[in-house]
N, C-alpha and C positions, 0 to 999 in steps of 0.2 A: 373540481380539486384542483391544484397548480402540486405535478409530481415530484416529489424530492429529485429524482433524477430521471428521464428517459434518453435510449442511445439515438443519436444522431446518424442516423443509414444516408445518405443524400448524395453519394458518390458511387461509383461501382458493384457497391457487395450484388446486385442481387445478378448483374452481367456474369463476374467471375462466380459468383453460385451456379448460375445456370449452368456455364462450362459446365464443373466439378459434375452437374445432374448428364449433361450431353455425350459427356467421357468417360462414363461411370466410374470416375477417381474420389472417391466418394470417403475412403476411409484414410489409414495414416501414413498413404504413398500417393504419391503425385505435385503438379511441380507449382503451387503457392506454397508450400509446408518451408523449402529453401527459401524460395523469393522471398517469401514474409519473415527471415529468419536473417537473412543480409538485412534485407532491409532496416528492422528490428534494430541490428548488431550497429550501422552506420547512424541511423537516427539518435541512438546514445552514445555515436563517440565512443564504441568499444570494438571487435575486430572478431571478438563471433559471440552466437545464442543459435540457443540450444528451445525449439518449441515444445510444449506441453501441454497437458489436460484442462490445467489451472495453474491460480497462481500458488497454494500450498501446495500441491506438487511441483511449480520452482521453489519451493523456500527446503524441501526438503532434501529435491535432488542439489542444494547448493549445499548443503550441508551433508550430502550425502559423499559428495562428489569431495568435499573435503576430509573425509573421512571420521567426522565425529561420530560418536559412538557410546557405546555402555563405558562408563568412569569418565566420561568426558562433560562437565561446566561449559554452559554457553550462556552466555552474562544479555538480556532483550531488554526493553522497557516496560513496564511495566501499564504503561499507559497506550496500547496494542489492542487489536483484532486477537483473536484467541487463532486466530491461522499462522501467528506468525509463535506463538507458544505451544501449540498441537506441533509445528513439523518438528523442535525441539525433541517432545517425549518421542514423536516417529522412533528416531536414530535410538531414542536409551539410554540420549545424554539427563542430564539434570537442567531445568531452567534454573537461573540464579540474574534475578530481579531485579529493574537498576529504575530508580524516580524519577521525575520528569523535572525538565525549566521549563516554571510559565512565560517566558519570555518565548522559545518557538511550540512552546507543547511536546518539545523533543526531549531524546534523554539527555539526561544529566551528565557530561565526562566526566564529572568531579563523581558523581556516583555512581558510574560505569566502576571510575579507578580502586575505589575501594571495595568494591564486590572482585578483584581477580587475586587468582590465587595458583598453583603449581598447575591444576586441575583446569584453568581457563581455556578451550580450542577455539574459541570462535568469540563476536561482537554480531548479533544483530543489532543493524540502524536504522532505525522505522522512516521513513521521512512520513511525518505526520501531516493526513490532509493537502497534501505536496507541498507543505516547507521540507526543503532539504536539513540533514543533519548539520551539524558542524563539524565537517567531514576531517580536517587539518589534524586538530587536537586529539581526536579519535585516531587516525592511522597512525599519528608520530606514538601516540601512547600505547596501541596492535604492536607497532615495529618494537618498541622494547624488550617486548615480553615474549617476542617470536606467539603470535596470537593472528588468526585467521579475523580479517571481516563483511559481513552478508551485509549487501545492501536491499531489504525488503522496501523497492520499490514500487510495491502495488497500486498505490495513491498519487503513482510521482514523475507520471511519464510525460516527459517535456523538460522537465526542473532542471534547474541550475544551478553551481554550486559554484561560486568566483570564474565563471565561465566557461565551466565541464558540467556536463550535465551526468544526472542519477544512473549511475548502471556501470562509469567510468571513474566509478571515484572508490569502489571500495576490491576488493581481489575476487569475488565475486558475487552478484544478485539476482534479487527476483524477480517481478514484476505479473502482474494481475490483469486479464483483459474482461473481466467481467463486466457485464453488462452494462453498471453503470460510471463505467471506468472509463480515463480522458480516450484512450484508446479502447477498443472492442469486439472480441471474434465470441458474444454471446456468453461462453465461458474460454479459457483457454489461458496460459501461460508462456513466463519464458523465462531463462535460466541466461542472462547474458555477462560476459568476462574478455578476460582481453589472455588469457593464458588458456594456449591453447589444448595442453594437458588436462584441463577442469573440462574445459568442453568437453573432449572424447569424453572427458569419463562422465559426462550428465546427462551425454546422447547412447552411452550404453548404457547405461540406469532405469534411463525411460523406456527400456524396449528389451528388460529379460536378461538385460548383460548374455544375448546371443553370440555365442563365440562360433570358432570352424572345427566339427563342422557344425551346420546351425541350431541343431538341437541337444549339445551337447554344453551345457551350464555350467561355467567353473566358479559362480559365486551365484547372487540370489539377486534380482531387477527388479521392476518393478512396470507394470504398463498405465504409464501415463501421456502416453503418446495422443497430439495433434490430427485431429482429422484435417483434411484436406478443405473442407467445406470452411472451417472454421479458419486455414488460413487465409482464405478464400478470400472473404471476408477483413479481416483484418489486411492484407493488399492492402485491396479499394482502400480501409484507414488509414494504411501508410501515404495514401496518393493527397489526402487532406490532414495528414497530423498535425501539421505548423499550425493548421486556421481552426485544430478542434483543442490545438492548449491554449492560442489564442479570446478564443469562446469563452474558453472555462474565467482566464483574466479580467477578459469582459464583462462580464456578469460579476467576479468579487470588484471589481472599480465601482458600477453599476451601485449593488447592494452599497458599498463604502461614504459614494454621495450621498446616500441620503439616511444612514445611520449612523455615518458617526459623531455626533452631536447627540444623540439620543443616550439619553442618562440611563445608568445603571447596565451598560451593556464594554465588553470586551471584544473585539475585531479582530481577528486571524491575523498574527501576528507577521509581518517583512523585513525579513537581517537585513541589514543594506551590500553583506553579501550572498544573499542567494536571490535566485529568481521561486519567489510563491508560483504554484500553477493551479494552486485552491482549488483540487481534486473534488469537495464539496467546502460553500462557505461557510465555517462552524462560530459561532456566538459563544460565549461563554458571556454566564447572566451573574453581575454581582450582587453582594447583598443588599444592596439600596434598588433594585429593580422592580421589585413589588409582587413578587410571588416567584414558586421555582418550575423549576423546567420544564418537569411533567403538569402542573398546573397552563405554564406556557405553549406547550403540546397542544395540549387539551383544546385551551383559547384556541389558535391554531387553526383547528383540525376544522372548530366549529365556522373559521370563516374561510373557505377551501383552501388552507393551507397544509398541507404534507408534510412532516417532518419527522427526523430521523435523531436521537438523543446519541452523542459523542458514544464510545467505545465504555464499553463494562470494564477496569481495569482487571487485568490478568490476579493481580491478589487480594482480592471479591469475588474470583470464577467460585464454585462448592469445588465444585472435584478437582481443583490443586492445590485450594487450602490446604487441609493435610500433609501434601508432601513438601510443600513449604513446611510448616511446621519438625515436620522429619528433614528437611534439612538445615533448618536451622534459621528460617528465612522467617519474620513477621508480618505478618499481612496488613497490622496496622503502621508499619512507619514508611509508607507509602503517600504521603500528604498531597504532593500535587497531582501525583496521579490520580490520588480521589476524592481531587479540586474539580479535576477534568472530567471524571468522570458524574460528576453528581449537581454540575452547574454548566453542561452545555450542551449543546444541539448545534444544526446544520439544517440551513434551510434549504428550499429548493435550489439546483447547484447546475442540471442541465446546462449541459452546450448550446443546445436550441431554445432558451429561456431568452423572452422577448423582454425589452424596456419596460413595457406593459406589465407584465406580471412580477417583475421586482418591484415595480411602483406599487401594485396592490400586495404581495407579502410585504414589502415597509411599511405599511399602511396599517396593515391589521396587524404589524408586530406597536407600528405605535399607538395602537385603539387600546391594545391590551394593556402596553405601560399605562397609556391614561388615567386607565380603569383599575388597577392596580396596584399603584408606584405609594407606595407611604405618608 
């Protein structure tokens, strides 16, 4: 079975982890944590980074550092992973969904504009599957209304918007280092910003808001710390970061060469102003492909190819639909998010994927297409 994604650990990960074990620095203190923070901030073109335990925690910390809370509204795309929605709910704020555009699979800026109210405190720009959001019009819109912009860059390590890297485009950003991400620590996250006050705030919230004296707390914080072992893996990954990013792009180009002429498929977007890093190589089935997305998944599985469906949109999440209706949001008013969720899946996309494996996947896809075409 060709897996959807495997981490690529070909550098000094073992050496750095062994150093943690041999020196007994295995918890949330040690030299690798500030080293990882400094290297990742520089990688993003930002000045500060705050390491934490996972990408969801990074999103929560970013919103909390901005002061988002009860009574506020946060606009986010309906087509995203549930962590984006959950992070807003953790703050007590109201999530307000915006539909996506089919050109980039990212949030539609015109749809965002229509959702802004006097209660809007933040907008979360999700760089879907590694393709950046069109940030200039979004930042201009946010500035006119005094709204903060959070980048959900969990899938966009090394992605660029007009030569600027994801993580340096909004007021604050959140990354994930889950095992399938381009840069991984197994589990882990990072808050990235150019605002020192926001970084200090996120760092305090990450660690229970310890004060002076140490065990006197003037506000509630969280235990969102990253371990030195995770950071050690991250430091090793940073030594190969450019290679890991370019490997994902190589995989995407090889898929594009083999699939661009296959009828019934829409391949991943690539705007002229963007560098898409193709966290996952997604395909969108057209009506004339010949079978549904679940049917294609099963047919590929039988041929030894593992896939994953696109995210189920937030407007279709059972636990959130009641709140949507209570806040005047119609779950049936997000046609593009619904289309992406219904018809999209991604193919094996790991940085270590070989051209032979890609050929196998493309051939399997072609066979299914021939067997099921109208």
